[in-house]
N, C-alpha and C positions, 0 to 999 in steps of 0.2 A: 205522207211526209212524216208525220210523227213516229211511224213505224219504222221508217227507216234510220233517223236520228236514234232509236232506241237500239236498233242491230248496232249502229255505228259504236254508241257508247259502250254495249254489252262485248262487242268484240274487243274494243280497248281494255277493259277491264280483264277479259281472258287472256290478251297478250301479257299484262302486268303480272297478272297472280304467278306464272310460272317463273317468271324473272324475281319475284320477291321470295318464293319458295327456293329457288337455286340460290340466291343471297344468304339465307338461313341457314341452307345444307352446306354449304361453302364455309361460312363461319362456324359451324359445328363442327365439320371436318376441321377445321384449322384449329378447333380448340382442343379436339381430342387426338391431333398428331403429336402434342407433347404430352411427358410424363413428367410430374414433381417429384424430385430426390429429395428428403430431408435428412440431413446428417444431425443427428442427436448426439453432439459431444458430450461426453463424461470424463470425470477426473476421478481417479483414485488415489488415495495416500499411504496406503501400506504397502507390504511386500507380496500378498497373497494373490493368486492367479484367480482372475475372475473372468469366467465363460459366460459369453452373450452370445445367444442363439438368435441370429436376425433372421428373421421370416419375410421382412417386409411390412409388417404389421407394426402397430403400435405395441411397445412393450412397457409394462406396468411395474414391473419388478425389476428394479435397475440394479440390486444387489448392492446398494450403499453408494453407488457413484452420483457424485453430484456435477450439474451442468457447469461446463468451462466455456466462458465467453472470449473472444479476441481471438480464436484459433482459425487462422486463414487455411482454406481448401481451394484448390484448382482440379477443373476436370477437364479430361482430354479424351478425343475420339480416339479409341483404337479398334475400332470396328475392321478395317482391313487387315490388320495384322492378326486379329483374332481368326478371322475366316481363312486366312493364308494357312495357319496352322491347324485350323481345323480340317481343311481339305486334305491337308497330308497326313490325318489320321488321328491326331492327338484328340484326347477328351477334352469337354468344354472344362473342367476341375483342372486338370494339369494344364491348360492355356491360360486360364484365369491365375493360377500361382505362377506360371512363366512371365507373364506381364507385371505381375506385381513385384515378383523379386528384380527385375529387370526394369522398373519404372523409368529412371533416368533416359533411357533409349528412345521414350516416347514423349517426353516432355517437351515438345516443340512448339514453336508459334503457330504453325499451319494446324496442330492438332487440338491447340487450346481452344475450349468452349466458353470457359468463365471461371471467374475467381470470385470467392464469397468468404466472408468472415463469419463466425458463429455470432450471435447475438447475446443478449444479457441471459437470456433462458438457455443459452448454448446451442442455438439451431442455425444451422446453415442450410437454406433451400434453393435448390436450383430447379429451373424449368427448362428441359431438354427435350429435342426431338425423339420420337420413337425410331425414327428410320435414319440410316445413314445410307445415302442412295437409296437403292431398292432392298437393302438387308436390315434386318433388326439391328439397332444400334449397340454397341458395346463401349462402355466408358470406363476411363481410368480415373481414380480419384487420389491426389497427393495432398499432403498436409504438408505444410511448411514449417519448420524447425521453431517452436515457440522460444520466446525471449526467456531466459532464467530471471528469477526474483532474488531479491537478496537472501531469502530463506530456502528459497527452492528451487530444484532442476526438474523442468517438465520435459519428459521423454516425449518425442513427436511419435505419433500412430503410424503402423504400417501403411504403405499404398494397399488399395484394394481396388478391384474389377468389378461391373454389376454389368451382367448382358440382359439386354431387354428381350421378351417382356417376361415380366414377373406374375407368377399364378399363385393365388390360395384358393383353395377349395374349387379349383377350374374356373375361378374368375378373375381376370387382367386387373392389377392394381393400377389405379391411376394416380395414386400417391404411394410411395415406397419410402418406408421409414428405416433408417440404417443407423446403429449405434456403435460409431467406433469408439474406441477407449484410449486414454492416456495413462500413465503412470507418473505420480508425481513424488519426488524423492527430497525429504526435508533435509537440508543443507545448513549446517552451522554459519552463522554470518560472518563476513570477513572483519577481522579484529586487528587493531594496532594502538599505538599508545601517543604520547606526547612528553618531551621533556623541558624542563622550565630552569630559571636560575633567578633567585633573587639579588637584586644589587642597589646600592646607593644609586640616587638620580644624579647626584653631583659628580660620582666617582664611582665610573661602572667596574674598576678593579677591584673595590670594596664589596665582597658579597656577604649576604646577611643571612644569619640563621634564626630559627624559631618562628617564622611566618607561618600561618596556617592557612589552608585553600580547602574550598568545597568545590563542587562541581555541579554545573546545570548544563541540560541540554537544549536543543532550539525549540522544545515545547515548553520552555520554563520549569521543567521537573528536575528534581533534586537527585544526585546519585547517592544511593543508599547501598547498606551491606544487605546481601541476601543468603538464602542458604546455600551451602557448598561452597563457600566464598566467592560466589557468583555476585554479580551486581544488579541491583534493580532501580527502579525510577519512581519518585513519589513526589508529588506536587504539594503535599504538606506532611513532610517528615517529621517523625520524633528527633529531636538534636541528639540522641545516643546512637542513631541508626545511620547518620550520615558518615560517608566516606571523607576522611578528613588526612590531607596531606600535608608534612611538615618539612620545611627547607632545613637541610643540614647545614654541618660547618662550613660547607663550598656553597652555600646558597642554593643547591640543587634539590630539585623534587621532581616526581613525574606520576605519571597516570598510564596504567596499561589496559590491554585487554577491552578498550571501548570499540563498539562497531562502526565502520567507516560513516562520518557525519560531522557536523559542527557542533561546537560546543562552547563552553566559556566557563573560567575559572574566577572564584568570587574570594577575595582575602576576607578572612574573620578573625585574624589576630595578626598585628604586625610585629615586626621585630623590635626588641627593646631600644627606645629612644628613636624610634621613626613614627610618623602618623600613618594610620591605618588608610590605605586605600578603598574608596568607595566604587572605583569603577570595575566593571566586568572585563575580563582578559579572554577575548576571543581565540579560537584556536580550530584547527579542521585536522580529524583523524583520517588518514588515509594510508594507502601501501608505502610502507617504509618512514611513515612520519615519526615512530617511536625510535628509529635504529642510532646508532651512536655517531653517525655522518650525517643525520638529519639536522637542520635548523633548530636551536634552542630558542625558546620564547623567553625573552628577558622582562622581568616584571621589576619595575622600578619604585623605591620608597624615598619620601623626603625625611629629613631629619626634624625632629619637633624643635620649635623655636618657641612657643609660648604654651602655656598649659593644656593640656591633651583633652580634647574634646571626642576622643574617639571611642566606642564600645569598651565596657569594662567587664573583665570576668570575675571583679571582687564582690564580697557580700553587696555591695551596694547596688548592684545591677546584674543584667543578664543579656548576654548576645543571642539573637535569633539568627536563622539562617539567612537573612536579609541584612543583616548587619545593624539591627536596631538597638538602641540602649534604653530597656526598659526600667524606669525607678521602682525600686519595692512599694507594693499598698502599703499606705498608710504614713510613710515618711514626711509627704508633704502636710498631711492631715493634722499630725503630731506638732508640728511645728507652729501651725495657725493656732491650734487649740490653747497652747501654753502662752500665747501672746493675747489673746482674747481674755485669758483668767488673770493674768497681770492687769490688764485694764480695768477689768471688775473690781479686784482688789483694791488697786488706786483708787477707783470710784468711791468704794465703800468708806475708805479711809477719809477722804474729802469731806464727805458728806457727813461723817461723824464729829470732825472738828467744827464744819461750819454750823452744825446744829448747837454744839455745845458752847460754842463762843456766843451764838445768839440767846441761850439760857442764861450765860453769865451776866450778860448786859440787862437781863429784866431783873 
């Protein structure tokens, strides 16, 4: 009886083992049915021709290229088109070139196998079947046109074809590394300007001359003079380096050659007889904003009705970029010391006469 149970158990184990081994083999086969293709995207900022010899293996000498993130690639199965031309007698190199040059023909929804964007390290990774039907797969990789930045134009790389399998030293690669490149052209930022007019708040027909202004960007930095008459920005500028604009007899002043963006003007000197404004005047520089037909920013001042408390440029004070009036060191101290001295002298005189009177009574 025991022997019979043992044989039944052994038979069950023998039946399960092949099934288990079969599942393992199926999993391994499924895993090996795919190949990993890594696209390492490189950017070059100069005009030199950089030749990258792609072998499928990792390259360590990137010739000065830097990884480029956010570049989107789509991959298409072009196996059928490849073997159709191959059967007609074309070489593999010629077919790959033909498909790359006419990539638009093959960019169909049916052929699309995936879309991936490069990571922060510039890598887009695809896991793709080695076979398309019964034949070795052939894939077309197409890069979307990257968006331009404010200072650079990025040229899209050319489409390229990978025909599987790829061998190195007679060994098939399970991970294929490709290093497509982009060329980045630095471009000057788009610039324009803005026009202003200084007027009386209560009588807008009255234009005001002699008002002075400085300019601040949205990061809180001040517009300063730089080499070759270009502008620069500084968050703690020397007052002598500030770019200052003064309203003319028609109340007009303007700023030119600023990159598109948001800015503010700050009044640092009011017209004679008017109160200096402490308000920032926001404005936007964009296409056409500085043209003669663009709207003019009206900057209004109020006439003085009481003694001015506005910053002064007389020897008794100095104006900072923020419009603060700073008294000269020692003015308050001198006045205080003079008063204390008078009090001491007066006290000494009183004590002298008080003692003299006391002695006279004796």
